[in-house]
Backbone as JSON Lines, residues from 0, in Angstrom:
{"i":0,"aa":"M","n":[92.65,-7.21,106.4],"ca":[92.95,-6.36,105.2],"c":[94.21,-5.46,105.64]}
{"i":1,"aa":"A","n":[95.06,-5.46,104.74],"ca":[96.27,-4.46,105.0],"c":[95.88,-3.08,104.54]}
{"i":2,"aa":"Y","n":[96.51,-2.24,105.41],"ca":[96.26,-0.73,105.09],"c":[97.62,-0.16,104.66]}
{"i":3,"aa":"V","n":[97.51,0.95,103.85],"ca":[98.62,1.55,103.47],"c":[98.39,3.05,103.72]}
{"i":4,"aa":"K","n":[99.44,3.73,104.23],"ca":[99.36,5.26,104.52],"c":[99.85,5.96,103.29]}
{"i":5,"aa":"T","n":[99.19,7.13,103.04],"ca":[99.67,7.9,101.88],"c":[99.45,9.37,102.28]}
{"i":6,"aa":"A","n":[100.14,10.14,101.48],"ca":[99.78,11.61,101.72],"c":[99.51,12.27,100.35]}
{"i":7,"aa":"I","n":[98.51,13.07,100.58],"ca":[98.0,13.74,99.35],"c":[98.05,15.27,99.63]}
{"i":8,"aa":"S","n":[97.99,16.07,98.49],"ca":[97.98,17.47,98.56],"c":[96.67,18.03,98.06]}
{"i":9,"aa":"L","n":[95.89,18.83,98.73],"ca":[94.71,19.37,98.44],"c":[94.75,20.87,98.58]}
{"i":10,"aa":"E","n":[93.82,21.49,97.82],"ca":[93.66,23.03,98.03],"c":[92.99,23.08,99.44]}
{"i":11,"aa":"E","n":[93.46,24.04,100.14],"ca":[92.99,24.36,101.41],"c":[91.46,24.25,101.62]}
{"i":12,"aa":"S","n":[90.84,24.98,100.65],"ca":[89.27,24.99,100.74],"c":[88.71,23.59,100.56]}
{"i":13,"aa":"L","n":[89.26,22.72,99.75],"ca":[88.76,21.37,99.58],"c":[88.98,20.52,100.77]}
{"i":14,"aa":"F","n":[90.23,20.81,101.49],"ca":[90.48,20.09,102.67],"c":[89.44,20.43,103.87]}
{"i":15,"aa":"R","n":[89.18,21.74,103.98],"ca":[88.14,22.3,104.82],"c":[86.81,21.57,104.63]}
{"i":16,"aa":"E","n":[86.5,21.56,103.52],"ca":[85.03,20.89,103.16],"c":[85.1,19.46,103.46]}
{"i":17,"aa":"A","n":[86.23,18.82,103.15],"ca":[86.35,17.35,103.49],"c":[86.24,17.13,105.1]}
{"i":18,"aa":"E","n":[87.07,17.97,105.64],"ca":[87.19,17.74,107.16],"c":[85.66,18.06,107.69]}
{"i":19,"aa":"S","n":[85.0,19.06,107.1],"ca":[83.65,19.4,107.67],"c":[82.72,18.21,107.34]}
{"i":20,"aa":"L","n":[82.73,17.58,106.14],"ca":[81.87,16.48,105.82],"c":[82.17,15.32,106.65]}
{"i":21,"aa":"A","n":[83.43,15.12,106.92],"ca":[83.73,13.9,107.78],"c":[83.18,14.04,109.18]}
{"i":22,"aa":"E","n":[83.37,15.3,109.62],"ca":[82.77,15.54,110.99],"c":[81.15,15.34,110.98]}
{"i":23,"aa":"N","n":[80.57,15.87,109.96],"ca":[79.06,15.66,109.93],"c":[78.74,14.27,109.72]}
{"i":24,"aa":"M","n":[79.57,13.5,108.97],"ca":[79.27,12.16,108.81],"c":[79.58,11.24,109.92]}
{"i":25,"aa":"Q","n":[80.37,11.82,110.83],"ca":[80.92,11.15,111.98],"c":[81.87,9.97,111.55]}
{"i":26,"aa":"V","n":[82.84,10.32,110.55],"ca":[83.82,9.28,110.18],"c":[84.98,10.03,110.21]}
{"i":27,"aa":"S","n":[86.14,9.21,110.17],"ca":[87.57,9.88,110.07],"c":[87.71,10.35,108.72]}
{"i":28,"aa":"R","n":[88.67,11.33,108.66],"ca":[89.16,11.69,107.18],"c":[89.64,10.7,106.35]}
{"i":29,"aa":"S","n":[90.37,9.69,107.01],"ca":[90.76,8.52,106.27],"c":[89.57,7.73,105.61]}
{"i":30,"aa":"K","n":[88.64,7.52,106.53],"ca":[87.4,6.81,106.07],"c":[86.72,7.65,104.82]}
{"i":31,"aa":"L","n":[86.59,8.96,105.03],"ca":[86.02,9.69,104.03],"c":[86.7,9.58,102.7]}
{"i":32,"aa":"F","n":[88.1,9.73,102.72],"ca":[88.91,9.66,101.39],"c":[88.81,8.24,100.94]}
{"i":33,"aa":"A","n":[88.91,7.25,101.84],"ca":[88.75,5.89,101.21],"c":[87.46,5.65,100.47]}
{"i":34,"aa":"T","n":[86.4,6.04,101.18],"ca":[85.12,5.89,100.56],"c":[85.02,6.74,99.25]}
{"i":35,"aa":"A","n":[85.58,7.89,99.18],"ca":[85.53,8.78,97.97],"c":[86.28,8.12,96.84]}
{"i":36,"aa":"V","n":[87.42,7.47,97.14],"ca":[88.3,6.97,96.09],"c":[87.66,5.64,95.66]}
{"i":37,"aa":"S","n":[86.93,4.9,96.66],"ca":[86.34,3.66,96.15],"c":[85.15,3.95,95.2]}
{"i":38,"aa":"E","n":[84.33,4.89,95.46],"ca":[83.27,5.23,94.68],"c":[83.78,5.87,93.37]}
{"i":39,"aa":"F","n":[84.85,6.68,93.37],"ca":[85.35,7.09,92.02],"c":[85.83,5.9,91.17]}
{"i":40,"aa":"I","n":[86.43,4.96,91.77],"ca":[86.96,3.81,91.08],"c":[85.77,2.94,90.46]}
{"i":41,"aa":"S","n":[84.62,2.87,91.34],"ca":[83.52,2.09,90.9],"c":[82.9,2.82,89.7]}
{"i":42,"aa":"K","n":[82.82,4.16,89.86],"ca":[82.15,4.95,88.74],"c":[83.04,4.86,87.51]}
{"i":43,"aa":"H","n":[84.26,4.85,87.58],"ca":[85.1,4.71,86.36],"c":[85.03,3.36,85.79]}
{"i":44,"aa":"K","n":[84.92,2.33,86.48],"ca":[84.72,1.0,86.01],"c":[83.44,0.74,85.22]}
{"i":45,"aa":"N","n":[82.38,1.46,85.86],"ca":[81.02,1.48,85.16],"c":[81.13,2.17,83.9]}
{"i":46,"aa":"Q","n":[81.86,3.24,83.85],"ca":[81.79,4.09,82.53],"c":[82.6,3.25,81.53]}
{"i":47,"aa":"Q","n":[83.58,2.52,81.95],"ca":[84.43,1.7,80.97],"c":[83.52,0.66,80.39]}
{"i":48,"aa":"L","n":[82.74,0.01,81.39],"ca":[81.94,-1.16,80.92],"c":[80.87,-0.58,79.97]}
{"i":49,"aa":"L","n":[80.27,0.62,80.23],"ca":[79.25,1.22,79.36],"c":[79.94,1.55,78.04]}
{"i":50,"aa":"A","n":[81.04,2.01,77.98],"ca":[81.76,2.31,76.68],"c":[81.91,1.05,75.86]}
{"i":51,"aa":"E","n":[82.35,-0.12,76.64],"ca":[82.45,-1.29,75.88],"c":[81.07,-1.76,75.27]}
{"i":52,"aa":"I","n":[80.13,-1.71,76.16],"ca":[78.8,-2.07,75.64],"c":[78.33,-1.37,74.49]}
{"i":53,"aa":"N","n":[78.5,0.04,74.55],"ca":[78.15,0.86,73.39],"c":[79.03,0.67,72.24]}
{"i":54,"aa":"A","n":[80.27,0.31,72.33],"ca":[81.04,-0.05,71.2],"c":[80.58,-1.32,70.53]}
{"i":55,"aa":"A","n":[80.22,-2.34,71.38],"ca":[79.71,-3.63,70.9],"c":[78.37,-3.37,70.04]}
{"i":56,"aa":"Y","n":[77.54,-2.55,70.55],"ca":[76.25,-2.3,69.87],"c":[76.4,-1.36,68.68]}
{"i":57,"aa":"A","n":[77.46,-0.53,68.65],"ca":[77.64,0.33,67.64],"c":[77.8,-0.28,66.15]}
{"i":58,"aa":"D","n":[78.17,-1.51,66.36],"ca":[78.52,-2.29,65.09],"c":[77.18,-2.81,64.39]}
{"i":59,"aa":"A","n":[76.37,-1.8,63.91],"ca":[75.12,-2.14,63.32],"c":[75.39,-2.65,61.88]}
{"i":60,"aa":"P","n":[74.42,-3.46,61.42],"ca":[74.64,-4.03,60.1],"c":[74.73,-2.88,59.08]}
{"i":61,"aa":"D","n":[75.56,-3.1,58.13],"ca":[75.83,-2.14,56.93],"c":[74.74,-2.55,55.88]}
{"i":62,"aa":"K","n":[74.77,-1.67,54.82],"ca":[73.78,-1.86,53.83],"c":[73.8,-3.22,53.16]}
{"i":63,"aa":"Q","n":[74.91,-3.83,52.92],"ca":[75.06,-5.24,52.22],"c":[74.41,-6.21,53.26]}
{"i":64,"aa":"E","n":[74.77,-6.1,54.6],"ca":[74.34,-7.12,55.64],"c":[72.66,-6.85,55.62]}
{"i":65,"aa":"K","n":[72.23,-5.73,55.61],"ca":[70.69,-5.53,55.55],"c":[70.12,-6.21,54.37]}
{"i":66,"aa":"N","n":[70.79,-6.07,53.24],"ca":[70.17,-6.69,51.91],"c":[70.33,-8.29,52.0]}
{"i":67,"aa":"N","n":[71.43,-8.77,52.69],"ca":[71.36,-10.13,52.84],"c":[70.35,-10.68,53.77]}
{"i":68,"aa":"L","n":[70.09,-9.95,54.86],"ca":[69.06,-10.28,55.8],"c":[67.74,-10.35,55.22]}
{"i":69,"aa":"E","n":[67.46,-9.3,54.29],"ca":[66.23,-9.23,53.77],"c":[66.04,-10.43,52.76]}
{"i":70,"aa":"S","n":[67.11,-10.6,52.01],"ca":[66.98,-11.75,50.98],"c":[66.78,-13.1,51.71]}
{"i":71,"aa":"M","n":[67.33,-13.32,52.95],"ca":[67.11,-14.49,53.7],"c":[65.67,-14.68,54.2]}
{"i":72,"aa":"R","n":[65.16,-13.45,54.68],"ca":[63.78,-13.54,55.01],"c":[62.83,-13.86,53.91]}
{"i":73,"aa":"V","n":[63.01,-13.33,52.78],"ca":[62.21,-13.65,51.58],"c":[62.41,-15.15,51.34]}
{"i":74,"aa":"K","n":[63.49,-15.66,51.25],"ca":[63.71,-17.09,50.98],"c":[63.19,-17.95,51.99]}
{"i":75,"aa":"Q","n":[63.25,-17.72,53.36],"ca":[62.71,-18.39,54.37],"c":[61.02,-18.35,54.21]}
{"i":76,"aa":"R","n":[60.48,-17.27,53.94],"ca":[59.11,-17.24,53.64],"c":[58.58,-18.07,52.48]}
{"i":77,"aa":"Q","n":[59.42,-18.06,51.35],"ca":[59.01,-18.97,50.32],"c":[59.1,-20.44,50.64]}
{"i":78,"aa":"L","n":[60.05,-20.82,51.42],"ca":[60.33,-22.21,51.87],"c":[59.26,-22.67,52.79]}
{"i":79,"aa":"L","n":[58.79,-21.61,53.63],"ca":[57.72,-22.13,54.62],"c":[56.36,-21.97,54.04]}
{"i":80,"aa":"Q","n":[56.24,-21.35,53.03],"ca":[54.93,-21.04,52.45],"c":[54.09,-22.31,52.26]}
{"i":81,"aa":"D","n":[54.73,-23.3,51.83],"ca":[53.98,-24.63,51.55],"c":[54.0,-25.59,52.62]}
{"i":82,"aa":"E","n":[54.54,-25.26,53.7],"ca":[54.48,-26.18,54.85],"c":[53.23,-26.29,55.48]}
{"i":83,"aa":"P","n":[52.75,-27.42,55.76],"ca":[51.44,-27.78,56.37],"c":[51.51,-27.59,57.88]}
{"i":84,"aa":"W","n":[51.19,-26.49,58.47],"ca":[51.2,-26.3,59.87],"c":[50.07,-26.71,60.53]}
């Protein structure tokens, strides 16, 4: 796997917290930041997927569609009523 070096600017207090966390986790700062970015990207993708799923299910039947469905149910009951099961 190829690696790329980058420079970022952080508030000093955030940098100190990150440095302390990396030390406590016994990982390098690079590993800490890479893990954080990876988790952030994963969370973002999950949020996008959830938004797409919610949009797909938001398309509930309107009043006309509901009326059509009920009419079909009535007609199906009538057609199957005389069937010898």
